[in-house]
Every structure is written in C-alpha cells, then in structure tokens.
C-alpha angles and dihedrals in degrees: 000000000000117000130198115202136208131173137227123182122210122190116201105210141137092287092050091220129147119209131186113212131182116256118248133194089263090059092061101039111135094017123109118257112281122242120219093266095048125097128186140179138181131215132171092347095311117116119200125191127181138181135170113268103185094130090061093065122076113254099248091055096044093084092057102047141034109221120204126184105226126190126186129188114190118206096144097117090246137074110270121221115225106198127154093226086065090062127070141158110223125193133123111335128009120355113260115235131221109250122234115237094207132020122248107204106003109088091180091064091050092048090050090054092042096243134115098043130106112305094007101101118144114249101207120219095180115109118256140165124176090002124143119194115228110265096243089061098041092098089068096047108051091167096056126078114244125235108239098191126090115300116167118217120199107211091196090058090049093051093048099041105036105042092051093053115114094189155093093043098162133060089242093057092044091050091055095048116101116235125210118270146108130295114212120227102276092023133114145192134198126183146102126308117190122211130188109271109261118236119249092254093055092095120188112005131214117209105210117198116185117208112221131179105236092208101050104018090236114156102218103173150330131242114206120197117195112218118193116197117219 
C-alpha cells in the first residue's frame, strides 16, 4: 500500500483557530533531509516527521497493521508525553488506534507473546535521545531509563489495542517499535508505530498527534498529518 502524505498544523489557543502555514528552512533545521515520501511539520517547538514503513513488516503481518516510521524532536521547553492514546488515524468510520508493542499491567498478554519474563528484555534499535520509557513498561526495556513522574495507563486501551495486534512477531520488529514514555526538552525519538489496518472504504486518513506536557498534563497543540491511500 503506497501512501502519499501531507501536513496540517493546528494550534489550540485562546482564539481556537487553526492555520496552515508554508514550511520554511527554519522549520526543518536539525532534521535529516526529507525523502520524497516523507512529510514533516513543526508546532510549538515540537517537530514531527513521518514516512511509510511497510517494507519493515514481514509480509504475512502487513495485511493486519499499518506501520509508520515516526520521528519526534522536542524543543518545546517542556517534557513531551508520548502516549499511544494521543495518536489516531481518522477517516470514514471509527478512528484507528495506535497499537501497543508491549503490555503494561497484563502479564498474561506478555506471556502469550513471550516477552516480559526472565531473559526476554527488548533490546531497542529505535533511535532515542533524552527519552524515558514509561515506568509500567520499564521491565521490558532494561537499557532505557524509566520516567518516574505521573504517567496514566488505561487498561481498557491496553486490552483492546494490544491483544488484537498481529505484529510485531519477531524480535527485530519489536525492537524497532516505539514504546510509550516521555521525551525531555531537547530530546528525540525515531522508530515504528503500528496502527490497525484501515478498511478499504476508509478513504483519506488524518494522523492526529496531540501534544501534551508530561509534567502538567496540558494539551498545548495538535499536529495533523494527512495520509492519502493509493
């Protein structure tokens, strides 16, 4: 499935207005050069970049999930929460959720997937700097520092959007998948986020990414990426 991407930026402020502005060289400073299938946007000091990642999922799983390589650079002056509930693909029908790579509180789910036990820690290959994995997931990522501040976990979301996941089914795919956590001011992450595969009738999809201060819970903006299926 080929995907063409566009970007819309929405600022949630007192006026409640959303404006689309052309990108400039200052918007992309510090980010790697974009390929033709890469789109990026910046809002309130947070830079988001996405590109299709279908070739990085084994063929038998590709029909069940939609993989997207997502990169975030945080220069907002505040710690940025990275939580899957803050991401969604929206088209016709129900929004499509981001799918958790590892369970937080349900050991049975981890046992079923063969992760979380002795000697089964995830060795991440995704890129990260100034990133702290959310404490409920720290047991899977021994090499990552844990975030010790408040980080709410919705067990209903976990049950609905982990158990139904058909991928990753290999250590390599799991190692590329981004976990939930917090990006320090000046930090960054880059890896794969898997979404439920959209139905054929879904039409054009918007990827909505809410920006939330991890320390205060303040929602300070939304980045909306427009994905066109071809």
